C-alpha positions as CSV (number, residue, x, y, z in Angstrom):
1,X,-0.4,0.2,0.0
2,X,2.8,2.5,0.9
3,X,4.5,1.6,-2.5
4,X,1.3,1.9,-4.5
5,X,0.6,5.2,-2.7
6,X,4.4,6.9,-3.7
7,X,3.5,5.8,-7.4
8,X,0.7,7.8,-7.2
9,X,2.1,10.7,-5.8
10,X,5.0,10.2,-8.5
11,X,2.6,10.9,-11.1
12,X,1.1,13.9,-9.8
13,X,4.0,15.5,-8.9
14,X,5.7,14.9,-12.3
15,X,2.8,16.8,-13.5
16,X,3.4,20.0,-11.3
17,X,7.1,20.0,-12.0
18,X,7.9,22.6,-14.8
19,X,11.9,21.8,-15.1
20,X,13.0,24.4,-18.3
21,X,16.7,25.4,-19.6
22,X,16.3,28.6,-17.8
23,X,15.7,26.8,-14.3
24,X,17.3,24.4,-12.1
25,X,15.7,21.3,-10.9
26,X,15.1,20.5,-7.2
27,X,13.9,17.4,-6.2
28,X,11.8,17.9,-2.5
29,X,11.9,14.4,-1.0
30,X,8.5,14.1,1.4
31,X,9.9,15.3,4.9
32,X,9.9,12.2,7.5
33,X,7.9,12.3,10.8
34,X,6.7,9.5,13.5
35,X,4.0,11.6,15.0
36,X,3.1,14.8,12.8
37,X,1.9,13.2,9.4
38,X,-0.4,15.7,8.6
39,X,2.3,18.3,9.3
40,X,4.7,17.2,7.0
41,X,2.5,16.5,4.4
42,X,1.4,19.9,4.3
43,X,4.9,21.1,4.3
44,X,6.1,18.8,2.0
45,X,3.7,20.3,-1.1
46,X,4.4,24.1,0.5
47,X,8.2,23.5,-0.3
48,X,7.4,22.4,-3.9
49,X,5.4,25.2,-4.5
50,X,7.8,27.6,-3.3
51,X,10.9,26.0,-5.5
52,X,8.5,26.2,-8.7
53,X,7.5,30.0,-7.4
54,X,11.4,30.9,-7.0
55,X,12.9,32.6,-10.1
56,X,15.9,30.2,-11.4
57,X,14.1,27.0,-9.7
58,X,11.9,24.3,-10.8
59,X,10.9,21.0,-9.1
60,X,12.8,17.8,-9.9
61,X,10.6,14.9,-11.8
62,X,9.6,12.3,-9.4
63,X,8.2,12.1,-6.0
64,X,10.3,10.2,-3.1
65,X,9.8,9.4,0.8
66,X,12.5,9.8,3.1
67,X,11.4,6.9,4.8
68,X,11.3,4.5,1.8
69,X,14.8,5.7,0.7
70,X,16.2,5.0,4.2
71,X,14.6,1.9,5.2
72,X,15.9,0.8,1.0
73,X,19.1,1.9,1.3
74,X,19.2,0.6,4.8
75,X,20.3,4.1,6.2
76,X,20.0,5.7,9.9
77,X,16.1,7.6,10.6
78,X,18.5,10.6,9.7
79,X,21.0,9.8,6.7
80,X,24.9,10.7,7.7
81,X,26.6,12.5,4.7
82,X,27.7,9.0,2.7
83,X,23.8,8.2,2.8
84,X,22.8,11.2,1.2
85,X,25.2,10.8,-1.6
86,X,23.5,6.9,-2.5
87,X,19.9,8.9,-1.8
88,X,21.1,11.2,-4.7
89,X,22.2,8.3,-6.5
90,X,19.0,6.3,-6.2
91,X,16.4,9.3,-7.1
92,X,18.9,10.2,-9.8
93,X,19.2,14.0,-8.8
94,X,21.9,16.5,-8.4
95,X,20.1,18.1,-5.9
96,X,17.1,17.4,-3.6
97,X,15.9,18.6,-0.5
98,X,14.8,16.6,2.9
99,X,13.8,16.9,6.4
100,X,12.7,15.2,9.4
101,X,9.8,16.7,11.7
102,X,8.6,15.8,15.3
103,X,5.7,17.0,17.2
104,X,6.7,19.7,20.9
105,X,3.6,20.3,22.7
106,X,1.6,22.8,20.2
107,X,4.2,23.3,17.8
108,X,6.1,21.3,15.3
109,X,9.8,21.3,14.8
110,X,13.0,20.1,13.0
111,X,15.5,20.8,10.2
112,X,15.2,21.3,6.4
113,X,18.5,20.2,4.6
114,X,19.5,20.9,0.7
115,X,22.0,18.3,-0.6
116,X,23.7,19.4,-4.0
117,X,26.3,17.3,-5.5
118,X,30.1,18.8,-5.4
119,X,28.9,21.8,-2.6
120,X,28.3,21.4,0.8
121,X,24.9,20.4,2.2
122,X,22.8,23.7,3.7
123,X,20.5,23.2,6.6
124,X,17.9,25.4,8.0
125,X,15.9,24.5,11.1
126,X,12.2,25.0,11.1
127,X,9.2,25.4,13.7
128,X,5.4,26.3,13.5
129,X,2.2,25.4,14.6
130,X,0.8,22.2,14.4
131,X,-2.7,23.6,13.2
132,X,-0.7,24.8,9.9
133,X,-2.1,21.4,8.2
134,X,-2.9,22.5,4.7
135,X,-0.1,23.2,2.2
136,X,-2.4,26.2,1.1
137,X,-2.4,28.1,4.7
138,X,-0.6,31.5,4.2
139,X,2.0,31.2,7.1
140,X,3.0,28.0,5.9
141,X,3.4,29.4,2.6
142,X,6.0,32.0,4.1
143,X,7.1,29.7,6.4
144,X,8.2,27.5,2.7
145,X,9.4,30.5,0.7
146,X,11.9,31.6,3.6
147,X,13.4,28.1,4.2
148,X,14.0,27.6,0.2
149,X,15.6,31.1,0.3
150,X,17.8,30.3,2.8
151,X,18.2,26.9,2.0
152,X,19.4,27.9,-2.5
153,X,20.8,31.3,-1.2
154,X,18.3,32.8,-3.9
155,X,17.7,32.6,-7.7
156,X,20.7,30.7,-9.2
157,X,23.2,32.8,-11.3
158,X,24.5,32.4,-14.8
159,X,27.2,34.5,-16.9
160,X,26.2,36.6,-19.5
161,X,28.9,37.7,-22.4
162,X,27.9,40.7,-24.5
163,X,29.4,41.2,-27.5
164,X,29.0,44.7,-29.1
165,X,29.7,46.3,-32.7
166,X,31.5,49.0,-30.8
167,X,35.2,48.6,-29.4
168,X,33.9,50.2,-26.6
169,X,30.0,50.5,-24.9
170,X,28.3,51.0,-21.8
171,X,26.1,48.3,-20.6
172,X,22.5,48.2,-19.0
173,X,20.6,45.1,-17.9
174,X,17.2,45.5,-17.2
175,X,17.9,49.3,-17.4
176,X,20.6,49.2,-14.6
177,X,24.3,50.0,-15.6
178,X,26.4,47.0,-15.0
179,X,29.4,47.8,-16.8
180,X,31.4,48.8,-19.5
181,X,32.5,46.7,-22.6
182,X,36.2,46.8,-23.7
183,X,37.1,45.2,-27.1
184,X,33.7,44.2,-28.3
185,X,33.3,42.2,-25.1
186,X,32.6,41.8,-21.6
187,X,31.0,38.9,-19.3
188,X,28.5,39.8,-16.2
189,X,27.3,37.7,-13.9
190,X,23.2,38.0,-13.4
191,X,20.6,35.6,-11.9
192,X,19.1,33.1,-14.2
193,X,16.0,34.3,-16.1
194,X,14.9,36.6,-19.1
195,X,16.6,39.7,-18.8
196,X,16.6,43.1,-21.3
197,X,20.3,44.2,-22.0
198,X,21.2,47.3,-23.8
199,X,24.2,49.0,-24.9
200,X,25.4,52.8,-25.3
201,X,28.5,54.2,-27.0
202,X,29.5,57.3,-28.3
203,X,29.2,57.5,-32.2
204,X,27.0,54.7,-32.3
205,X,23.1,54.0,-31.9
206,X,21.6,52.4,-28.6
207,X,21.2,48.6,-29.2
208,X,18.8,46.2,-27.5
209,X,18.0,42.8,-26.9
210,X,15.8,40.0,-25.2
211,X,17.8,37.1,-23.6
212,X,17.2,34.6,-21.5
213,X,20.6,33.3,-19.2
214,X,21.0,30.1,-18.3
215,X,22.0,29.2,-14.4
216,X,25.8,27.8,-13.9
217,X,26.2,28.2,-17.7
218,X,27.3,31.5,-20.1
219,X,24.5,32.6,-22.3
220,X,25.9,35.1,-25.4
221,X,24.2,37.8,-26.8
222,X,25.3,39.7,-29.6
223,X,24.3,43.2,-30.2
224,X,25.1,44.9,-33.4
225,X,25.6,48.6,-33.2
226,X,25.0,51.3,-36.2
227,X,26.7,54.2,-36.6
228,X,24.6,57.5,-35.5
229,X,23.9,60.2,-38.0
230,X,26.1,63.3,-37.4
231,X,24.2,65.9,-35.4
232,X,25.6,68.5,-37.2
233,X,23.5,67.9,-40.4
234,X,20.1,68.6,-38.5
235,X,21.7,71.5,-37.5
236,X,22.4,72.9,-41.1
237,X,19.0,72.0,-42.1
238,X,17.4,73.9,-39.4
239,X,19.9,76.9,-40.0
240,X,19.1,76.1,-43.6
241,X,15.7,76.9,-43.3
242,X,15.9,79.9,-40.9
243,X,18.4,81.8,-43.5
244,X,16.0,81.4,-46.1
245,X,13.2,82.5,-44.2
246,X,15.4,85.5,-42.9
247,X,16.5,86.3,-46.5
248,X,12.8,86.4,-47.6
249,X,11.9,88.9,-44.8
250,X,14.9,90.9,-45.5
251,X,14.1,91.1,-49.2
252,X,10.8,91.8,-49.0
253,X,11.8,95.1,-46.6
254,X,14.1,95.9,-48.9
255,X,11.8,95.6,-52.1
256,X,8.9,97.6,-50.2
257,X,11.5,100.2,-49.8
258,X,12.2,100.7,-53.5
259,X,8.5,100.8,-53.9
260,X,8.2,104.0,-51.5
261,X,11.1,105.4,-53.1
262,X,9.9,105.4,-56.1
263,X,6.4,106.3,-55.3
264,X,8.0,109.7,-53.9
265,X,9.9,110.6,-56.9
266,X,6.4,110.4,-59.2
267,X,4.7,112.5,-56.5
268,X,3.2,115.8,-57.5
269,X,4.8,117.5,-54.6
270,X,8.5,116.5,-55.5
271,X,7.8,117.4,-59.2
272,X,6.8,120.6,-57.8
273,X,9.8,120.7,-55.6
274,X,12.4,120.2,-58.5
275,X,11.3,122.7,-60.5
276,X,12.1,125.3,-57.7
277,X,16.1,124.4,-58.5
278,X,17.7,125.2,-62.1
279,X,18.3,123.0,-64.8
280,X,21.4,120.9,-64.2
281,X,20.5,119.9,-60.4
282,X,20.1,116.3,-60.1
283,X,20.1,115.5,-56.6
284,X,17.6,118.1,-55.3
285,X,17.5,115.9,-51.7
286,X,20.7,116.6,-51.1
287,X,21.9,118.6,-47.5
288,X,23.4,121.7,-49.6
289,X,20.2,122.0,-51.7
290,X,18.0,121.9,-49.0
291,X,19.6,124.4,-47.1
292,X,19.9,126.7,-50.3
293,X,16.2,126.5,-51.1
294,X,15.2,127.3,-47.4
295,X,17.2,130.5,-47.6
296,X,15.8,131.2,-51.5
297,X,13.7,134.2,-50.3
298,X,11.9,133.8,-53.6
299,X,11.4,130.0,-53.8
300,X,7.5,128.5,-52.5
301,X,7.6,128.0,-49.4
302,X,4.9,125.8,-48.9
303,X,6.6,123.8,-52.1
304,X,9.7,124.1,-50.3
305,X,8.4,122.4,-47.1
306,X,6.5,119.4,-48.7
307,X,9.8,118.7,-50.9
308,X,11.6,118.5,-48.5
309,X,9.7,116.3,-45.9
310,X,9.5,114.0,-48.9
311,X,13.3,114.1,-49.3
312,X,13.4,113.2,-45.5
313,X,11.3,110.0,-46.3
314,X,13.4,108.9,-49.4
315,X,16.6,109.0,-47.3
316,X,14.6,106.7,-44.7
317,X,13.6,104.2,-47.5
318,X,17.1,104.6,-49.1
319,X,18.8,103.7,-46.1
320,X,16.8,100.4,-45.8
321,X,17.6,99.4,-49.1
322,X,21.3,99.9,-48.7
323,X,20.6,97.4,-45.5
324,X,18.4,95.0,-46.3
325,X,18.9,93.9,-50.0
326,X,22.3,93.1,-48.6
327,X,21.2,91.2,-45.9
328,X,18.9,89.4,-48.0
329,X,21.2,88.3,-50.4
330,X,23.6,87.1,-47.6
331,X,20.9,85.2,-45.6
332,X,19.6,83.6,-48.4
333,X,22.9,82.1,-49.6
334,X,23.9,81.0,-46.4
335,X,20.7,79.1,-45.7
336,X,20.6,77.4,-49.2
337,X,24.4,76.7,-48.6
338,X,23.6,74.9,-45.3
339,X,20.7,73.0,-47.1
340,X,22.9,72.0,-49.9
341,X,25.3,70.6,-47.5
342,X,23.2,69.4,-44.8
343,X,23.9,65.8,-45.9
344,X,27.7,65.9,-46.8
345,X,29.2,62.9,-45.5
346,X,33.4,62.5,-45.6
347,X,34.8,62.8,-48.9
348,X,33.9,64.3,-51.6
349,X,30.5,64.9,-53.0
350,X,29.0,65.4,-56.0
351,X,26.0,67.6,-57.2
352,X,25.6,71.6,-57.0
353,X,27.4,73.4,-54.6
354,X,26.3,76.8,-53.3
355,X,29.4,78.7,-51.7
356,X,27.9,82.5,-50.1
357,X,30.5,85.4,-50.5
358,X,30.5,88.6,-48.4
359,X,32.6,91.4,-48.9
360,X,33.0,95.3,-47.5
361,X,31.4,96.6,-50.8
362,X,29.4,93.9,-52.0
363,X,27.8,89.7,-51.5
364,X,27.0,87.2,-53.7
365,X,26.8,83.6,-54.4
366,X,29.4,80.8,-56.1
367,X,27.4,78.1,-57.7
368,X,29.1,75.4,-58.9
369,X,28.5,71.6,-60.1
370,X,30.5,68.3,-58.8
371,X,31.0,65.3,-61.2
């Protein structure tokens, strides 16, 4: 009957276990007891659930009883180190958890042990109320989770080897900086399981990938990095559009000034003002001519005053022309040059080239085509 029960429990545990390459299996051997059967069974199931819920660990296949194993291997009730190794060979496991419980008044107490092939065994005492006889009781689940954390030391670790396209780069795992890549490669120790890896380096675009790190193994991830576009090109395009826009504004002001000058010179009052001067006087708006016409007692004072005011307006608009026409040429030329060269790369480039030239007396544009 005992063997039959063990077999039935074996198939149930096999369905519950979820081993994977990213998780190390721990076989949970049913705890031994002489007087706390319900409590031992509940804690055994709680331990199996705690193993499944701990990242990097899985429940090993098979369901075994410490009492049956010690009897079949002729070991003491509490197996010594030699018998523990034989138990591992018997259940074909490199890692298993076992323990012994006993009642003490209203409590249950004992010790849990984790045997790992090639490593020292770890142990943790356990004590809880005898009323905890259900594996899903929250206090018992917490006791099991704390025991697994203490016995295993937490999730198992693995090595993550990062290879990058850049010789030097900073590495972030799950958003946290962990170190730098030298000569295109670096290895980091991380917990087993899924991780998000990102590399950042000057002159290259960031590269990111998901990877599942295997426990007690080295997992490789290669991240190719594309050269980043020079930021200078973006600034050139912005500057180019600003230059063209400013040139258009300056040109508009200059054209309006020219229209105003032409309008003044065709004004009948300006024509009448010119008639006050002798034939042959070209610049009737010159300061000397204005003073002369003011002092001429024979001149029509009303016509002279109107003409002088028109001359002063002409001076204003002529000054705007002298300023804004050169500014329009220079701004538009510089903007065109920045736009044409905004996508330039190293080496010679083909196509049209616009080179503005600015001097004290004049400005211009040199336009060439390279093939």
